[in-house]
C-alpha beads as a LAMMPS data file, in Angstrom:
LAMMPS data file: protein, C-alpha beads

63 atoms
62 bonds

1 atom types
1 bond types

-500.0 500.0 xlo xhi
-500.0 500.0 ylo yhi
-500.0 500.0 zlo zhi

Masses

1 110.0

Atoms # bond

1 1 1 259.720 126.355 448.316
2 1 1 259.097 123.049 446.520
3 1 1 261.407 120.074 446.822
4 1 1 261.285 117.346 444.206
5 1 1 262.819 113.933 444.735
6 1 1 265.016 112.751 441.872
7 1 1 264.133 109.152 442.707
8 1 1 260.702 107.962 443.814
9 1 1 260.462 105.783 446.934
10 1 1 260.313 101.972 446.779
11 1 1 262.481 99.761 444.616
12 1 1 262.386 98.348 441.114
13 1 1 261.397 94.732 440.458
14 1 1 264.217 92.214 440.077
15 1 1 265.100 91.262 436.499
16 1 1 266.504 87.754 436.076
17 1 1 267.113 87.734 432.317
18 1 1 268.400 90.271 429.811
19 1 1 267.829 90.613 426.094
20 1 1 270.753 89.870 423.804
21 1 1 270.547 93.265 422.080
22 1 1 273.623 95.416 422.604
23 1 1 272.679 98.818 424.019
24 1 1 268.901 98.280 424.058
25 1 1 266.832 101.472 423.772
26 1 1 265.657 103.081 426.992
27 1 1 262.050 104.221 427.234
28 1 1 262.799 106.451 430.238
29 1 1 265.740 108.134 431.951
30 1 1 264.412 109.247 435.359
31 1 1 261.474 108.568 437.683
32 1 1 260.036 112.078 437.946
33 1 1 260.565 113.353 434.408
34 1 1 259.538 110.280 432.449
35 1 1 257.307 108.058 434.586
36 1 1 253.745 108.967 435.644
37 1 1 252.318 108.480 439.124
38 1 1 254.049 105.896 441.311
39 1 1 255.865 104.259 438.390
40 1 1 259.677 104.139 438.427
41 1 1 262.251 104.160 435.642
42 1 1 263.713 100.665 436.066
43 1 1 265.975 98.304 434.181
44 1 1 263.680 95.849 432.428
45 1 1 264.301 92.754 430.342
46 1 1 265.518 94.961 427.470
47 1 1 266.466 98.522 428.448
48 1 1 264.898 100.899 430.965
49 1 1 261.151 101.481 431.116
50 1 1 258.516 102.807 433.517
51 1 1 257.389 99.978 435.807
52 1 1 255.283 99.607 438.933
53 1 1 257.683 99.285 441.893
54 1 1 257.769 96.277 444.215
55 1 1 255.066 94.210 442.585
56 1 1 256.336 91.014 444.171
57 1 1 257.047 89.442 440.793
58 1 1 260.278 88.839 438.984
59 1 1 260.462 90.128 435.430
60 1 1 261.622 87.536 432.977
61 1 1 260.638 84.446 434.926
62 1 1 258.399 83.328 432.067
63 1 1 260.731 84.204 429.181

Bonds

1 1 1 2
2 1 2 3
3 1 3 4
4 1 4 5
5 1 5 6
6 1 6 7
7 1 7 8
8 1 8 9
9 1 9 10
10 1 10 11
11 1 11 12
12 1 12 13
13 1 13 14
14 1 14 15
15 1 15 16
16 1 16 17
17 1 17 18
18 1 18 19
19 1 19 20
20 1 20 21
21 1 21 22
22 1 22 23
23 1 23 24
24 1 24 25
25 1 25 26
26 1 26 27
27 1 27 28
28 1 28 29
29 1 29 30
30 1 30 31
31 1 31 32
32 1 32 33
33 1 33 34
34 1 34 35
35 1 35 36
36 1 36 37
37 1 37 38
38 1 38 39
39 1 39 40
40 1 40 41
41 1 41 42
42 1 42 43
43 1 43 44
44 1 44 45
45 1 45 46
46 1 46 47
47 1 47 48
48 1 48 49
49 1 49 50
50 1 50 51
51 1 51 52
52 1 52 53
53 1 53 54
54 1 54 55
55 1 55 56
56 1 56 57
57 1 57 58
58 1 58 59
59 1 59 60
60 1 60 61
61 1 61 62
62 1 62 63
């Protein structure tokens, strides 16, 4: 019997800014189906995308 986690361990990076686009397009929907390896489907600056978890940086700090 195989058990698959719906959510990969670790957490997404913190996003401090958001784009002004209403309903930005998502590049992923779930960790296991859409994101390779250790990457997670996380809210990014503009929509969801596959990101490395817990990188110790804050997305958007330079925007």
